[in-house]
Biopython code that builds the backbone (N, CA, C, O; Angstrom):
import numpy as np
from Bio.PDB.StructureBuilder import StructureBuilder

atoms = [
    (1, "MET", "N", (-51.253, -0.297, -22.624)),
    (1, "MET", "CA", (-50.585, 0.066, -21.236)),
    (1, "MET", "C", (-49.345, -0.839, -20.886)),
    (1, "MET", "O", (-48.178, -0.450, -20.835)),
    (2, "LYS", "N", (-49.744, -1.948, -20.684)),
    (2, "LYS", "CA", (-48.620, -2.998, -20.130)),
    (2, "LYS", "C", (-47.872, -3.120, -21.009)),
    (2, "LYS", "O", (-46.683, -3.223, -20.708)),
    (3, "LYS", "N", (-48.194, -3.151, -22.189)),
    (3, "LYS", "CA", (-46.953, -3.281, -23.641)),
    (3, "LYS", "C", (-45.918, -2.461, -23.466)),
    (3, "LYS", "O", (-44.735, -2.797, -23.504)),
    (4, "PHE", "N", (-46.560, -0.825, -23.173)),
    (4, "PHE", "CA", (-45.880, 0.022, -23.223)),
    (4, "PHE", "C", (-44.633, 0.221, -22.390)),
    (4, "PHE", "O", (-43.486, 0.558, -22.682)),
    (5, "LEU", "N", (-45.543, -0.260, -20.677)),
    (5, "LEU", "CA", (-44.872, -0.392, -19.948)),
    (5, "LEU", "C", (-43.544, -1.432, -19.624)),
    (5, "LEU", "O", (-42.506, -1.232, -18.993)),
    (6, "PHE", "N", (-44.100, -2.721, -20.404)),
    (6, "PHE", "CA", (-42.649, -3.938, -20.888)),
    (6, "PHE", "C", (-42.114, -3.309, -21.707)),
    (6, "PHE", "O", (-41.058, -3.097, -21.111)),
    (7, "LEU", "N", (-41.980, -2.692, -22.899)),
    (7, "LEU", "CA", (-41.201, -2.091, -23.543)),
    (7, "LEU", "C", (-40.446, -1.161, -22.892)),
    (7, "LEU", "O", (-39.248, -1.183, -23.175)),
    (8, "LEU", "N", (-40.864, -0.231, -21.985)),
    (8, "LEU", "CA", (-40.212, 0.693, -21.142)),
    (8, "LEU", "C", (-38.792, -0.137, -20.732)),
    (8, "LEU", "O", (-37.690, -0.105, -21.279)),
    (9, "VAL", "N", (-39.226, -0.837, -19.636)),
    (9, "VAL", "CA", (-38.463, -1.719, -18.964)),
    (9, "VAL", "C", (-37.533, -2.661, -19.623)),
    (9, "VAL", "O", (-36.540, -2.979, -18.969)),
    (10, "SER", "N", (-37.710, -3.247, -21.003)),
    (10, "SER", "CA", (-37.260, -3.710, -21.689)),
    (10, "SER", "C", (-35.810, -2.743, -22.113)),
    (10, "SER", "O", (-34.615, -3.030, -22.039)),
    (11, "ALA", "N", (-36.306, -1.868, -22.439)),
    (11, "ALA", "CA", (-35.258, -0.924, -23.208)),
    (11, "ALA", "C", (-34.372, -0.188, -22.117)),
    (11, "ALA", "O", (-33.206, 0.169, -22.288)),
    (12, "PHE", "N", (-35.243, 0.000, -20.790)),
    (12, "PHE", "CA", (-34.122, 0.183, -19.914)),
    (12, "PHE", "C", (-33.002, -0.701, -19.408)),
    (12, "PHE", "O", (-32.003, -0.127, -18.973)),
    (13, "ILE", "N", (-33.042, -2.142, -19.408)),
    (13, "ILE", "CA", (-32.507, -3.081, -19.102)),
    (13, "ILE", "C", (-31.315, -3.218, -20.202)),
    (13, "ILE", "O", (-30.109, -3.213, -19.956)),
    (14, "LEU", "N", (-31.984, -3.348, -21.564)),
    (14, "LEU", "CA", (-30.597, -3.340, -22.621)),
    (14, "LEU", "C", (-29.701, -2.087, -22.464)),
    (14, "LEU", "O", (-28.487, -2.274, -22.548)),
    (15, "CYS", "N", (-30.234, -0.614, -22.207)),
    (15, "CYS", "CA", (-29.466, 0.108, -22.143)),
    (15, "CYS", "C", (-28.308, -0.022, -21.053)),
    (15, "CYS", "O", (-27.134, 0.106, -21.399)),
    (16, "THR", "N", (-28.678, -0.290, -19.673)),
    (16, "THR", "CA", (-27.590, -0.518, -18.560)),
    (16, "THR", "C", (-26.844, -1.591, -18.607)),
    (16, "THR", "O", (-25.814, -1.576, -17.933)),
    (17, "SER", "N", (-27.101, -2.538, -19.240)),
    (17, "SER", "CA", (-26.847, -3.947, -19.574)),
    (17, "SER", "C", (-25.384, -3.596, -20.599)),
    (17, "SER", "O", (-24.371, -4.284, -20.466)),
    (18, "ASN", "N", (-25.459, -2.365, -21.679)),
    (18, "ASN", "CA", (-24.547, -2.049, -22.417)),
    (18, "ASN", "C", (-23.716, -1.311, -21.489)),
    (18, "ASN", "O", (-22.521, -1.590, -21.392)),
    (19, "VAL", "N", (-24.308, -0.285, -20.718)),
    (19, "VAL", "CA", (-23.468, 0.658, -19.999)),
    (19, "VAL", "C", (-22.548, 0.191, -19.272)),
    (19, "VAL", "O", (-21.532, 0.854, -19.063)),
    (20, "PHE", "N", (-22.759, -1.248, -18.660)),
    (20, "PHE", "CA", (-21.810, -1.818, -17.952)),
    (20, "PHE", "C", (-20.751, -2.499, -18.766)),
    (20, "PHE", "O", (-19.619, -2.585, -18.292)),
    (21, "ALA", "N", (-21.034, -3.018, -20.015)),
    (21, "ALA", "CA", (-20.309, -3.715, -21.294)),
    (21, "ALA", "C", (-19.004, -2.658, -21.283)),
    (21, "ALA", "O", (-17.853, -2.931, -20.940)),
    (22, "THR", "N", (-19.540, -1.327, -21.777)),
    (22, "THR", "CA", (-18.406, -0.675, -22.362)),
    (22, "THR", "C", (-17.637, -0.390, -21.038)),
    (22, "THR", "O", (-16.406, -0.380, -21.054)),
    (23, "ASN", "N", (-18.368, -0.146, -19.836)),
    (23, "ASN", "CA", (-17.159, 0.021, -18.780)),
    (23, "ASN", "C", (-16.278, -0.648, -18.440)),
    (23, "ASN", "O", (-15.177, -0.221, -18.092)),
    (24, "SER", "N", (-16.652, -1.934, -18.490)),
    (24, "SER", "CA", (-15.670, -3.118, -18.334)),
    (24, "SER", "C", (-14.544, -3.434, -19.369)),
    (24, "SER", "O", (-13.502, -4.058, -19.172)),
    (25, "LYS", "N", (-15.017, -2.837, -20.557)),
    (25, "LYS", "CA", (-14.151, -2.894, -21.842)),
    (25, "LYS", "C", (-13.112, -1.550, -21.683)),
    (25, "LYS", "O", (-12.018, -1.401, -22.228)),
    (26, "GLU", "N", (-13.684, -0.797, -20.930)),
    (26, "GLU", "CA", (-12.952, 0.499, -20.624)),
    (26, "GLU", "C", (-11.569, 0.173, -19.682)),
    (26, "GLU", "O", (-10.398, 0.527, -19.816)),
    (27, "THR", "N", (-12.246, -0.654, -18.684)),
    (27, "THR", "CA", (-10.989, -0.695, -17.444)),
    (27, "THR", "C", (-10.107, -1.782, -18.123)),
    (27, "THR", "O", (-8.969, -1.796, -17.653)),
    (28, "ASN", "N", (-10.337, -2.726, -19.138)),
    (28, "ASN", "CA", (-9.558, -3.600, -19.331)),
    (28, "ASN", "C", (-8.466, -3.284, -20.335)),
    (28, "ASN", "O", (-7.347, -3.761, -20.524)),
    (29, "SER", "N", (-9.185, -2.292, -20.929)),
    (29, "SER", "CA", (-7.917, -1.780, -22.032)),
    (29, "SER", "C", (-7.160, -0.589, -21.396)),
    (29, "SER", "O", (-6.111, -0.253, -21.945)),
    (30, "THR", "N", (-7.557, 0.060, -20.341)),
    (30, "THR", "CA", (-6.828, 0.872, -19.635)),
    (30, "THR", "C", (-5.710, 0.503, -18.551)),
    (30, "THR", "O", (-4.885, 1.273, -18.060)),
    (31, "LYS", "N", (-5.889, -0.906, -18.289)),
    (31, "LYS", "CA", (-4.943, -1.910, -17.714)),
    (31, "LYS", "C", (-3.822, -2.201, -18.620)),
    (31, "LYS", "O", (-2.775, -2.429, -18.015)),
    (32, "THR", "N", (-3.764, -2.245, -19.649)),
    (32, "THR", "CA", (-3.320, -2.989, -20.738)),
    (32, "THR", "C", (-1.906, -1.549, -21.679)),
    (32, "THR", "O", (-0.822, -1.682, -22.248)),
    (33, "GLU", "N", (-2.780, -0.389, -21.349)),
    (33, "GLU", "CA", (-2.107, 0.642, -22.239)),
    (33, "GLU", "C", (-1.292, 1.372, -21.008)),
    (33, "GLU", "O", (-0.569, 2.315, -21.328)),
    (34, "ASN", "N", (-1.351, 1.058, -19.853)),
    (34, "ASN", "CA", (-0.175, 1.501, -19.048)),
    (34, "ASN", "C", (0.873, 0.432, -18.279)),
    (34, "ASN", "O", (0.754, -0.177, -17.216)),
    (35, "PRO", "N", (1.960, 0.468, -19.287)),
    (35, "PRO", "CA", (2.844, -0.267, -18.884)),
    (35, "PRO", "C", (3.444, -0.059, -17.952)),
    (35, "PRO", "O", (3.418, 1.133, -17.646)),
    (36, "GLN", "N", (4.362, -1.062, -16.905)),
    (36, "GLN", "CA", (5.195, -0.377, -15.824)),
    (36, "GLN", "C", (6.183, -0.036, -16.063)),
    (36, "GLN", "O", (6.935, -0.511, -16.915)),
    (37, "VAL", "N", (6.411, 1.026, -15.224)),
    (37, "VAL", "CA", (7.663, 2.093, -15.654)),
    (37, "VAL", "C", (9.010, 1.444, -14.994)),
    (37, "VAL", "O", (8.943, 1.302, -13.773)),
    (38, "CYS", "N", (9.809, 1.172, -15.409)),
    (38, "CYS", "CA", (11.241, 0.806, -14.691)),
    (38, "CYS", "C", (12.103, 1.892, -14.752)),
    (38, "CYS", "O", (12.325, 2.680, -15.672)),
    (39, "LYS", "N", (12.690, 1.784, -13.290)),
    (39, "LYS", "CA", (13.799, 2.755, -12.924)),
    (39, "LYS", "C", (15.214, 2.526, -12.494)),
    (39, "LYS", "O", (15.343, 1.602, -11.691)),
    (40, "PHE", "N", (15.930, 2.940, -12.726)),
    (40, "PHE", "CA", (17.622, 2.384, -12.647)),
    (40, "PHE", "C", (17.901, 3.150, -11.263)),
    (40, "PHE", "O", (17.472, 4.277, -11.015)),
    (41, "SER", "N", (18.578, 2.476, -10.516)),
    (41, "SER", "CA", (19.346, 2.771, -9.424)),
    (41, "SER", "C", (20.762, 2.405, -9.145)),
    (41, "SER", "O", (21.357, 1.751, -10.001)),
    (42, "LEU", "N", (21.375, 2.753, -8.040)),
    (42, "LEU", "CA", (22.851, 2.162, -8.037)),
    (42, "LEU", "C", (23.161, 1.574, -7.027)),
    (42, "LEU", "O", (22.419, 1.833, -6.079)),
    (43, "SER", "N", (24.063, 0.788, -6.796)),
    (43, "SER", "CA", (24.531, 0.209, -5.380)),
    (43, "SER", "C", (25.192, 1.154, -4.645)),
    (43, "SER", "O", (25.952, 0.664, -3.811)),
    (44, "HIS", "N", (25.147, 2.466, -4.684)),
    (44, "HIS", "CA", (25.901, 3.531, -4.152)),
    (44, "HIS", "C", (26.075, 4.667, -4.778)),
    (44, "HIS", "O", (26.487, 4.486, -5.924)),
    (45, "TYR", "N", (25.897, 6.001, -4.430)),
    (45, "TYR", "CA", (25.852, 6.936, -5.150)),
    (45, "TYR", "C", (26.800, 7.934, -4.750)),
    (45, "TYR", "O", (26.647, 9.015, -5.318)),
    (46, "THR", "N", (28.035, 7.837, -3.664)),
    (46, "THR", "CA", (28.708, 8.632, -3.360)),
    (46, "THR", "C", (29.970, 7.974, -2.832)),
    (46, "THR", "O", (29.866, 6.749, -2.770)),
    (47, "GLY", "N", (30.858, 8.352, -2.530)),
    (47, "GLY", "CA", (32.585, 7.519, -2.362)),
    (47, "GLY", "C", (33.704, 8.579, -2.186)),
    (47, "GLY", "O", (33.665, 9.794, -1.995)),
    (48, "THR", "N", (34.518, 7.860, -2.293)),
    (48, "THR", "CA", (35.777, 8.468, -2.597)),
    (48, "THR", "C", (36.840, 7.890, -3.481)),
    (48, "THR", "O", (37.189, 6.732, -3.251)),
    (49, "ILE", "N", (37.448, 8.613, -4.555)),
    (49, "ILE", "CA", (38.122, 7.873, -5.334)),
    (49, "ILE", "C", (39.482, 7.374, -4.886)),
    (49, "ILE", "O", (40.171, 8.190, -4.274)),
    (50, "ASN", "N", (40.088, 5.892, -5.140)),
    (50, "ASN", "CA", (40.999, 5.571, -4.385)),
    (50, "ASN", "C", (42.260, 5.855, -4.967)),
    (50, "ASN", "O", (42.283, 6.699, -5.862)),
    (51, "LEU", "N", (43.554, 5.177, -4.541)),
    (51, "LEU", "CA", (44.607, 5.269, -4.989)),
    (51, "LEU", "C", (44.921, 4.656, -6.241)),
    (51, "LEU", "O", (46.061, 4.663, -6.708)),
    (52, "SER", "N", (44.016, 4.169, -6.749)),
    (52, "SER", "CA", (44.058, 3.356, -8.239)),
    (52, "SER", "C", (43.313, 4.325, -9.220)),
    (52, "SER", "O", (43.003, 3.865, -10.319)),
    (53, "SER", "N", (43.081, 5.279, -9.001)),
    (53, "SER", "CA", (42.117, 6.071, -9.649)),
    (53, "SER", "C", (40.498, 5.736, -10.013)),
    (53, "SER", "O", (39.835, 6.190, -10.945)),
    (54, "ARG", "N", (40.153, 4.933, -9.119)),
    (54, "ARG", "CA", (38.885, 4.186, -9.383)),
    (54, "ARG", "C", (37.650, 4.341, -8.451)),
    (54, "ARG", "O", (37.845, 4.400, -7.237)),
    (55, "THR", "N", (36.401, 4.410, -8.949)),
    (55, "THR", "CA", (35.603, 4.576, -7.913)),
    (55, "THR", "C", (35.545, 2.963, -6.974)),
    (55, "THR", "O", (36.336, 2.074, -7.289)),
    (56, "ALA", "N", (34.653, 2.777, -5.972)),
    (56, "ALA", "CA", (34.105, 1.279, -5.560)),
    (56, "ALA", "C", (33.363, 1.132, -6.737)),
    (56, "ALA", "O", (32.939, 1.857, -7.636)),
    (57, "GLN", "N", (33.344, -0.406, -6.336)),
    (57, "GLN", "CA", (32.851, -1.348, -7.399)),
    (57, "GLN", "C", (31.392, -0.949, -7.615)),
    (57, "GLN", "O", (30.796, -1.045, -6.542)),
    (58, "VAL", "N", (30.546, -0.512, -8.667)),
    (58, "VAL", "CA", (29.285, 0.104, -9.070)),
    (58, "VAL", "C", (28.382, -1.140, -9.574)),
    (58, "VAL", "O", (28.960, -2.133, -10.017)),
    (59, "THR", "N", (27.141, -1.102, -9.520)),
    (59, "THR", "CA", (26.293, -1.969, -9.845)),
    (59, "THR", "C", (24.771, -1.360, -10.082)),
    (59, "THR", "O", (23.996, -1.113, -9.158)),
    (60, "VAL", "N", (24.549, -1.209, -11.158)),
    (60, "VAL", "CA", (23.165, -0.694, -11.737)),
    (60, "VAL", "C", (22.180, -1.995, -11.653)),
    (60, "VAL", "O", (22.334, -3.135, -12.091)),
    (61, "LEU", "N", (20.800, -1.220, -10.714)),
    (61, "LEU", "CA", (20.030, -1.691, -10.463)),
    (61, "LEU", "C", (18.801, -1.369, -11.376)),
    (61, "LEU", "O", (18.740, -0.287, -11.959)),
    (62, "LEU", "N", (17.663, -2.470, -11.515)),
    (62, "LEU", "CA", (16.720, -2.008, -12.407)),
    (62, "LEU", "C", (15.309, -2.484, -11.994)),
    (62, "LEU", "O", (15.164, -3.699, -12.129)),
    (63, "SER", "N", (14.230, -1.810, -11.520)),
    (63, "SER", "CA", (13.192, -2.045, -11.039)),
    (63, "SER", "C", (12.348, -3.199, -11.006)),
    (63, "SER", "O", (11.739, -3.784, -10.110)),
    (64, "CYS", "N", (12.503, -3.381, -12.406)),
    (64, "CYS", "CA", (12.004, -4.587, -12.997)),
    (64, "CYS", "C", (12.394, -4.889, -14.311)),
    (64, "CYS", "O", (12.616, -4.120, -15.246)),
    (65, "ALA", "N", (12.457, -6.289, -14.245)),
    (65, "ALA", "CA", (13.040, -7.189, -15.525)),
    (65, "ALA", "C", (12.665, -6.791, -16.830)),
    (65, "ALA", "O", (11.566, -6.238, -16.873)),
    (66, "GLN", "N", (13.347, -6.929, -18.059)),
    (66, "GLN", "CA", (12.948, -6.316, -19.025)),
    (66, "GLN", "C", (12.873, -7.889, -20.198)),
    (66, "GLN", "O", (13.354, -8.974, -19.874)),
    (67, "GLU", "N", (12.372, -7.696, -21.136)),
    (67, "GLU", "CA", (12.586, -9.036, -22.120)),
    (67, "GLU", "C", (13.458, -8.704, -23.074)),
    (67, "GLU", "O", (13.603, -9.504, -23.998)),
    (68, "GLU", "N", (14.272, -7.392, -23.068)),
    (68, "GLU", "CA", (15.600, -7.573, -23.434)),
    (68, "GLU", "C", (16.575, -6.902, -23.181)),
    (68, "GLU", "O", (16.293, -6.146, -22.251)),
    (69, "ASP", "N", (17.745, -6.754, -23.571)),
    (69, "ASP", "CA", (19.001, -6.258, -23.088)),
    (69, "ASP", "C", (18.567, -4.647, -22.763)),
    (69, "ASP", "O", (17.733, -4.009, -23.406)),
    (70, "VAL", "N", (19.243, -4.220, -21.758)),
    (70, "VAL", "CA", (19.116, -2.507, -21.266)),
    (70, "VAL", "C", (20.259, -1.850, -20.778)),
    (70, "VAL", "O", (20.840, -2.161, -19.739)),
    (71, "THR", "N", (20.644, -0.738, -21.705)),
    (71, "THR", "CA", (21.769, -0.095, -21.091)),
    (71, "THR", "C", (21.481, 0.831, -20.174)),
    (71, "THR", "O", (20.300, 1.168, -20.100)),
    (72, "ALA", "N", (22.570, 1.536, -19.160)),
    (72, "ALA", "CA", (22.519, 2.607, -18.867)),
    (72, "ALA", "C", (23.748, 3.002, -18.543)),
    (72, "ALA", "O", (24.555, 2.118, -18.253)),
    (73, "THR", "N", (24.196, 4.468, -18.514)),
    (73, "THR", "CA", (25.314, 5.498, -18.317)),
    (73, "THR", "C", (25.104, 5.809, -17.005)),
    (73, "THR", "O", (24.122, 6.232, -16.395)),
    (74, "VAL", "N", (26.581, 5.419, -16.585)),
    (74, "VAL", "CA", (26.836, 5.810, -15.096)),
    (74, "VAL", "C", (27.911, 7.005, -15.466)),
    (74, "VAL", "O", (28.836, 6.859, -16.265)),
    (75, "ASP", "N", (27.582, 8.376, -14.641)),
    (75, "ASP", "CA", (28.455, 9.449, -14.554)),
    (75, "ASP", "C", (29.028, 9.765, -13.446)),
    (75, "ASP", "O", (28.292, 9.753, -12.459)),
    (76, "VAL", "N", (30.256, 10.084, -13.272)),
    (76, "VAL", "CA", (31.063, 10.026, -12.240)),
    (76, "VAL", "C", (31.425, 11.737, -12.125)),
    (76, "VAL", "O", (32.183, 12.202, -12.977)),
    (77, "TYR", "N", (30.872, 12.630, -11.073)),
    (77, "TYR", "CA", (30.864, 13.970, -10.893)),
    (77, "TYR", "C", (31.805, 14.049, -9.823)),
    (77, "TYR", "O", (31.758, 13.288, -8.856)),
    (78, "ILE", "N", (32.882, 15.182, -10.006)),
    (78, "ILE", "CA", (33.451, 15.415, -8.829)),
    (78, "ILE", "C", (33.810, 17.267, -8.592)),
    (78, "ILE", "O", (34.645, 17.955, -9.179)),
    (79, "ASP", "N", (33.114, 17.543, -7.835)),
    (79, "ASP", "CA", (32.854, 19.065, -7.520)),
    (79, "ASP", "C", (32.074, 19.773, -8.496)),
    (79, "ASP", "O", (32.302, 20.937, -8.824)),
    (80, "GLY", "N", (31.277, 19.156, -8.893)),
    (80, "GLY", "CA", (30.038, 19.351, -9.797)),
    (80, "GLY", "C", (30.396, 19.249, -11.239)),
    (80, "GLY", "O", (29.725, 19.701, -12.167)),
    (81, "GLU", "N", (31.616, 18.553, -11.335)),
    (81, "GLU", "CA", (32.489, 18.701, -12.977)),
    (81, "GLU", "C", (32.415, 17.090, -13.237)),
    (81, "GLU", "O", (32.928, 16.234, -12.516)),
    (82, "LEU", "N", (31.652, 16.868, -14.443)),
    (82, "LEU", "CA", (31.591, 15.459, -15.408)),
    (82, "LEU", "C", (33.073, 14.964, -15.572)),
    (82, "LEU", "O", (33.728, 15.486, -16.474)),
    (83, "VAL", "N", (33.808, 13.771, -14.591)),
    (83, "VAL", "CA", (35.006, 13.463, -15.048)),
    (83, "VAL", "C", (35.030, 12.165, -15.937)),
    (83, "VAL", "O", (35.696, 12.082, -16.969)),
    (84, "ALA", "N", (34.317, 11.263, -15.484)),
    (84, "ALA", "CA", (34.087, 9.535, -16.362)),
    (84, "ALA", "C", (32.983, 9.575, -16.366)),
    (84, "ALA", "O", (32.244, 10.465, -15.946)),
    (85, "SER", "N", (32.664, 8.295, -17.000)),
    (85, "SER", "CA", (31.541, 7.809, -17.394)),
    (85, "SER", "C", (31.834, 6.332, -17.919)),
    (85, "SER", "O", (32.847, 6.096, -18.578)),
    (86, "LYS", "N", (30.898, 5.347, -17.595)),
    (86, "LYS", "CA", (30.904, 4.262, -18.037)),
    (86, "LYS", "C", (29.274, 3.745, -18.225)),
    (86, "LYS", "O", (28.286, 4.079, -17.571)),
    (87, "LEU", "N", (29.389, 2.825, -19.349)),
    (87, "LEU", "CA", (28.111, 1.841, -20.041)),
    (87, "LEU", "C", (27.911, 0.746, -18.940)),
    (87, "LEU", "O", (28.897, 0.076, -18.631)),
    (88, "TYR", "N", (26.783, 0.526, -18.362)),
    (88, "TYR", "CA", (26.396, -0.773, -17.932)),
    (88, "TYR", "C", (25.423, -1.574, -18.989)),
    (88, "TYR", "O", (24.925, -0.987, -19.949)),
    (89, "THR", "N", (25.240, -2.717, -18.773)),
    (89, "THR", "CA", (24.267, -3.474, -19.499)),
    (89, "THR", "C", (23.723, -4.630, -18.699)),
    (89, "THR", "O", (24.387, -5.499, -18.135)),
    (90, "ILE", "N", (22.241, -4.489, -18.742)),
    (90, "ILE", "CA", (21.325, -5.544, -17.739)),
    (90, "ILE", "C", (20.724, -6.354, -18.653)),
    (90, "ILE", "O", (19.679, -6.085, -19.245)),
    (91, "THR", "N", (21.443, -7.450, -18.787)),
    (91, "THR", "CA", (20.573, -8.629, -19.738)),
    (91, "THR", "C", (19.409, -9.052, -19.459)),
    (91, "THR", "O", (18.938, -9.280, -18.345)),
    (92, "ALA", "N", (18.726, -9.208, -20.921)),
    (92, "ALA", "CA", (17.165, -9.798, -20.852)),
    (92, "ALA", "C", (17.123, -10.732, -19.522)),
    (92, "ALA", "O", (17.975, -11.570, -19.227)),
    (93, "GLY", "N", (15.728, -10.350, -18.640)),
    (93, "GLY", "CA", (15.609, -11.321, -17.449)),
    (93, "GLY", "C", (16.053, -10.834, -16.549)),
    (93, "GLY", "O", (15.292, -11.029, -15.601)),
    (94, "ASN", "N", (16.981, -10.220, -16.236)),
    (94, "ASN", "CA", (17.436, -9.725, -14.710)),
    (94, "ASN", "C", (16.967, -8.321, -14.464)),
    (94, "ASN", "O", (16.192, -7.659, -15.155)),
    (95, "LYS", "N", (17.681, -7.933, -13.166)),
    (95, "LYS", "CA", (17.515, -7.290, -12.454)),
    (95, "LYS", "C", (18.610, -6.160, -12.039)),
    (95, "LYS", "O", (18.304, -5.130, -11.438)),
    (96, "LYS", "N", (19.707, -6.442, -12.378)),
    (96, "LYS", "CA", (20.726, -5.981, -11.871)),
    (96, "LYS", "C", (22.061, -6.046, -13.379)),
    (96, "LYS", "O", (22.027, -6.864, -14.298)),
    (97, "SER", "N", (22.817, -5.234, -13.244)),
    (97, "SER", "CA", (24.180, -5.573, -13.808)),
    (97, "SER", "C", (25.200, -5.970, -13.154)),
    (97, "SER", "O", (25.280, -6.118, -11.934)),
    (98, "GLY", "N", (26.274, -6.214, -14.217)),
    (98, "GLY", "CA", (27.340, -6.813, -13.444)),
    (98, "GLY", "C", (28.134, -5.770, -12.906)),
    (98, "GLY", "O", (28.108, -4.698, -13.511)),
    (99, "SER", "N", (29.116, -5.909, -11.480)),
    (99, "SER", "CA", (29.948, -4.741, -10.748)),
    (99, "SER", "C", (31.069, -4.573, -11.438)),
    (99, "SER", "O", (31.648, -5.434, -12.101)),
    (100, "ALA", "N", (31.410, -3.337, -11.266)),
    (100, "ALA", "CA", (32.821, -2.802, -12.039)),
    (100, "ALA", "C", (32.979, -1.664, -11.488)),
    (100, "ALA", "O", (32.079, -1.001, -10.974)),
    (101, "TRP", "N", (34.258, -1.338, -11.568)),
    (101, "TRP", "CA", (34.815, -0.037, -10.940)),
    (101, "TRP", "C", (34.758, 1.062, -12.247)),
    (101, "TRP", "O", (35.012, 0.514, -13.320)),
    (102, "ILE", "N", (34.541, 2.144, -12.310)),
    (102, "ILE", "CA", (34.472, 3.357, -12.994)),
    (102, "ILE", "C", (36.080, 3.802, -12.622)),
    (102, "ILE", "O", (36.519, 3.738, -11.474)),
    (103, "ALA", "N", (36.916, 4.285, -13.846)),
    (103, "ALA", "CA", (38.086, 4.799, -13.688)),
    (103, "ALA", "C", (38.126, 6.237, -13.888)),
    (103, "ALA", "O", (37.213, 6.688, -14.579)),
    (104, "VAL", "N", (39.031, 7.103, -13.410)),
    (104, "VAL", "CA", (39.431, 8.522, -13.721)),
    (104, "VAL", "C", (40.499, 8.773, -13.778)),
    (104, "VAL", "O", (41.422, 7.967, -13.654)),
    (105, "PRO", "N", (40.592, 9.939, -13.975)),
    (105, "PRO", "CA", (41.765, 10.636, -14.163)),
    (105, "PRO", "C", (42.551, 10.596, -12.930)),
    (105, "PRO", "O", (41.977, 11.008, -11.922)),
    (106, "SER", "N", (44.218, 10.018, -12.774)),
    (106, "SER", "CA", (44.999, 10.270, -11.122)),
    (106, "SER", "C", (44.873, 11.648, -10.341)),
    (106, "SER", "O", (45.078, 11.772, -9.134)),
    (107, "GLU", "N", (44.515, 12.635, -11.191)),
    (107, "GLU", "CA", (44.225, 14.111, -10.503)),
    (107, "GLU", "C", (43.362, 14.009, -9.538)),
    (107, "GLU", "O", (43.586, 14.638, -8.503)),
    (108, "TYR", "N", (42.244, 13.241, -9.643)),
    (108, "TYR", "CA", (41.207, 13.096, -8.601)),
    (108, "TYR", "C", (41.323, 11.863, -7.613)),
    (108, "TYR", "O", (40.327, 11.478, -7.002)),
    (109, "ASN", "N", (42.544, 11.258, -7.469)),
    (109, "ASN", "CA", (42.615, 10.616, -6.469)),
    (109, "ASN", "C", (42.371, 11.113, -5.108)),
    (109, "ASN", "O", (43.014, 12.100, -4.752)),
    (110, "GLY", "N", (41.536, 10.571, -4.296)),
    (110, "GLY", "CA", (41.495, 10.731, -2.845)),
    (110, "GLY", "C", (39.970, 11.868, -2.696)),
    (110, "GLY", "O", (39.528, 12.249, -1.613)),
    (111, "LYS", "N", (39.547, 12.134, -3.680)),
    (111, "LYS", "CA", (38.390, 13.295, -4.184)),
    (111, "LYS", "C", (37.135, 12.219, -3.787)),
    (111, "LYS", "O", (37.113, 11.001, -3.964)),
    (112, "ARG", "N", (36.122, 13.076, -3.204)),
    (112, "ARG", "CA", (34.716, 12.629, -2.907)),
    (112, "ARG", "C", (34.227, 12.527, -4.542)),
    (112, "ARG", "O", (34.447, 13.494, -5.271)),
    (113, "TYR", "N", (33.701, 11.575, -4.963)),
    (113, "TYR", "CA", (32.751, 11.575, -6.210)),
    (113, "TYR", "C", (31.087, 11.491, -5.996)),
    (113, "TYR", "O", (30.569, 11.060, -4.966)),
    (114, "THR", "N", (30.484, 11.895, -6.950)),
    (114, "THR", "CA", (28.950, 11.598, -6.646)),
    (114, "THR", "C", (28.727, 10.892, -8.197)),
    (114, "THR", "O", (29.223, 11.194, -9.283)),
    (115, "LEU", "N", (27.604, 9.649, -7.747)),
    (115, "LEU", "CA", (27.226, 8.717, -9.135)),
    (115, "LEU", "C", (25.924, 9.715, -9.760)),
    (115, "LEU", "O", (25.428, 10.695, -9.205)),
    (116, "LYS", "N", (25.594, 9.175, -10.967)),
    (116, "LYS", "CA", (24.272, 9.640, -11.466)),
    (116, "LYS", "C", (24.091, 8.181, -12.692)),
    (116, "LYS", "O", (24.909, 7.485, -13.294)),
    (117, "VAL", "N", (22.602, 8.222, -12.629)),
    (117, "VAL", "CA", (22.552, 7.337, -13.489)),
    (117, "VAL", "C", (21.533, 7.570, -14.779)),
    (117, "VAL", "O", (20.390, 7.918, -14.480)),
    (118, "GLU", "N", (21.776, 7.445, -15.882)),
    (118, "GLU", "CA", (20.478, 7.667, -16.752)),
    (118, "GLU", "C", (20.305, 6.626, -17.845)),
    (118, "GLU", "O", (19.334, 6.679, -18.599)),
]
sb = StructureBuilder()
sb.init_structure("model")
sb.init_model(0)
sb.init_chain("A")
sb.init_seg("    ")
for serial, (resi, resn, name, xyz) in enumerate(atoms, 1):
    if name == "N":
        sb.init_residue(resn, " ", resi, " ")
    sb.init_atom(name, np.array(xyz, "f"), 0.0, 1.0, " ", f" {name:<3s}", serial, name[0])
structure = sb.get_structure()
């Protein structure tokens, strides 16, 4: 009877240690399989086209630095219509692009604009 009880306890200990080892491996693999999601944002989202047919200077921001260059397209909308776009590059290791104006056709001078980034 003692041998049977000893075998039963030993089997229980081996099973529980195997379960804990399996659970810790799953936790570690889950952490590596969920990369951080980086999102774009802008230095501003609205404004008025100036007399030089341009927006104010725009900077694209990134929530986390990347190992490679990243590009983003900024679109200019006036009255719901896409009127211009500009490509911005955020170089590897940085979290923001350089600042630049976006040129639009002169017929939009003095009009309010909205920016969107993709």
